[in-house]
N, C-alpha and C positions, 0 to 999 in steps of 0.2 A: 418391176421385178424387185423383190425384197432382198436386201443384202444380209439380213439377219432374221432370226426367228426368235420369238419370245422364250423358247426353251433354251436357246444359246445364252440369252441374258441371265436367265435363272441359274443355269449351270455355272456361268462365270461368277455370279454373285455368291453362290454356294461355296465355290472353291475359295473365293476371297475371304469369306467369313471363316472357313475351316482353317486357312493359313493364318489368319489373324488369331484365331483361338490357339493354334499350336505355338505361335510366337509368344503370346501372353503366358501360356503355360510354361514354356521354357524360361522366360524372363523371371517369373516368380520362383521357379525351381532354382535358378542361379542365385537369386537373392537369399534363399534359405541356406546356401552353401558357405556363407561368409565365415561362420565360426570354424567349420571343418577345413576350409581353405587356409586360414591363417594358423591353424594348428600344424599344418605342413607348409610352413612359410617358404621352405626351400624351393618348392615348385613355383610359387608366386614370384619369388626373387629371381629365379632364372628367366621367367617370362618378362619381368620388368627390365632385365638386362637386354633381352631380345628385342622388346618393343621400343624401349626408351633409348638405349645406347646406340642402336643402329639407326634410329631416327634423329639423333642429336645433331648430326652435321647439317642435314638439310634444314632442320628447324632453325639452327643458329645462323646459318648463312642467309636463309630467307628473311629472318628477322632483321639482320644487319642491313640488307638491301632495302627492305621496306622502310627502315629508319632513315636511310639515305634519301629515299624518294620523299618521304613526308617532311624531313628536314628542309629539303630544297623547295618543295611546293608550299609548305607552310610558311616559310620565310617570305617568299614573294607575295603570298596572300596577306599576311599580317603587315607587311611593309606598307601596303596601300593605306592602312588605317593607323600607321605609326605605332604598332604594337609588336614590333619584332622581338622585344624582350620576352614576350609570352610564348616564344617558340617551344621552349621546353615543356610548358604546361600543355600546349596543343598536342605535341607528339606523345606525351605520356598518357594523357587521358584517352586519346584515340587508340593507343595500343592496349592499355590495361582494361578498358571498357569493351572494346569491339574487336580490333584486329588481332590482338594476341590470342584470345580464345578461339575466334572463328577461323582464322587462317591456320592456326595450329591444328584444329580439328580436321580441316580439309586436307592438309598435308599428311596428317596421321592416317586419315582414311585411304589416301593414295599410296602411302608407304607401308604402314604397319597393318592396316585393315585388309589390304589385298593379300599380304603374307599370311595373315590368320586364315582367311577364307581358303586360300590355296592349300595351306597345310592341312586344315581339317578336311577339305574336299579330297585331297590325295589320300589321306588316311581312310576315308570312307571308300574311295575307289579301290584301294588296296585291301579292303575288308579287315583292316585292323580294328575298327570300331566294332564290327560284328564279332570278331574274336574276343574282344574284351567283354562284350555282353555274354558270350557263351561261357566265359570264365567267371561270371558273376561280379564283374567289375563295372561300376556305373561310369560310362564315358562322360556324362555331364559333370560328375564330381571330380573325375581324374583328369579329363582333357579340357573341358570347356571352362570350368570354374576358375582354375589358376590363371588362365589367359584373360578371363573376364575381369577379375579383380586387379590383375596387373595393368590392364588398359585403363581402368578407372583411376588407379594411383598415378600412372605415367602421364596422363593427359594434363593435369594441372602443373606438373613439374616442367613439361615441355612448353606449356603456355607461358610460364614464368621466364624460361630461358628466351623464348621468342620476344617477349616484351622487353626484357633486359637488354638484349642485343639490339632491338629497335631503338631504345633510348640512347644507347651508345652510338648507333648510327646517326641519329638526329643530332647528337652532340658533336660528332666529327664534322658533319656538314655545316651545322649552324655556328659552332664556336671556332673550330679549327680552320675551316675553309672559308666561311663567309665573314666571320669576325664578330658575331654576337657576343655580348659580354657574358663571360662564364658564370660570374656571380649571379647575374639576373636569370640566366638559364636554370641554374639549380635552385635558386631561392623561389622562383615561380612554381617549380615542381613541389618543393617542400611546403609551400603555403597553400597551394591550390588543389592538391590531390588528397582526398580523404581515404584513410585506410579502409574503413568499413563500407562506405557507399560506393567507392570507385574500385579499389583493389579487391575488396571482399566480394562484390558482385561479379567481377571478372573471374574470380576463383570459382564461384558457384556456377557460372556459365561453363567453365572448362570441365568441372566435375560432371555436369549434366551431359555435355558433349562426350565425355569419356564413357559414360554409361551407354549413350546412344550409338556411337560409332563402333565400339567394341562389340556390343550385342548384335548389331546388324551384321558385322563381319562374321561372327561366330554362327549366327543363324543361317546366313547364306551358305557357309561351308558345310554346316551340319545337314542342311536340307538339299544340298546339291545332288544332282544325278551322278551316279558312280561311273562316269565316263570322262575322258579328257575334255570333250565338248561341254559337258555339264559343269565341270570345274571352271573352265574358262568363262562360261556364261555367268556363273555365280560370282566370280571375281569382278566381272564388269558390273554386275548388279550392286555389289558392295559399294563401289565408288559412286555410282549414280544415286542410289537410295540414301547412303550416308550423307552425301553432299547436300541433297535436297532437305534431308531431315535437319541437318545442322543449320542451314539458312532459315528454315521455317521456325525452328526452336529459338534461334537468335532473335527473330522479330518478336516472338511471344515473350521471351524473357526480358528483352529490352523494354517492351511496353509495360511489363509488370514492375520492373525495377526502377526505371528512370522517369516515369510519368507520375505526376502528382494530381 
């Protein structure tokens, strides 16, 4: 007994390609709104406050505790090789290169991304988007674009906060609690972290993740079925798809940036 038919495979492939085309078309349409969005910067500013300020606490607290853990684990690992003075360098490079952008993007997807999807989905369910279209107002330019560019701007700022709090957490554990020399902790960071190859690449990662997570959240909300179940399903898809996309892109970007 056959569990599927060739026609089912063809239908699923056609739907997948159609959805991919719609997503690409929406993404390029959002890219063309950059000038118009910043002419009405008040809309973008309000969304930066909504996305960034309301995510700041969870980002800062998470970064601090990640710094605690890495300070503790890093010290015991480096102590085996007599390199405990390099604790600051280990914590900083781990945060600015990898954990800062990646964990921030994952937390952003869970906190701000789901809010964006639910908000757009509820607007669609309440027929607000249809009303705007009837009034000759483009919902992409008026609703999606300010949120899109706000997410792109917010992500690097939140990643910087996460990394800074993580470094402080590593300093608290390593210097204050364990007793690593404070001068060695900070001098290793100053001498071993390169602004362009380390911090700069981390910023590039966070910008790419900002584009990715924000777009996925807006796409899922904009394409959600206009029902409570459809909005809930779209919110779940936002977390799953955005998280997988961030992890996959992190591998690709790391391979491009840090391999010689």
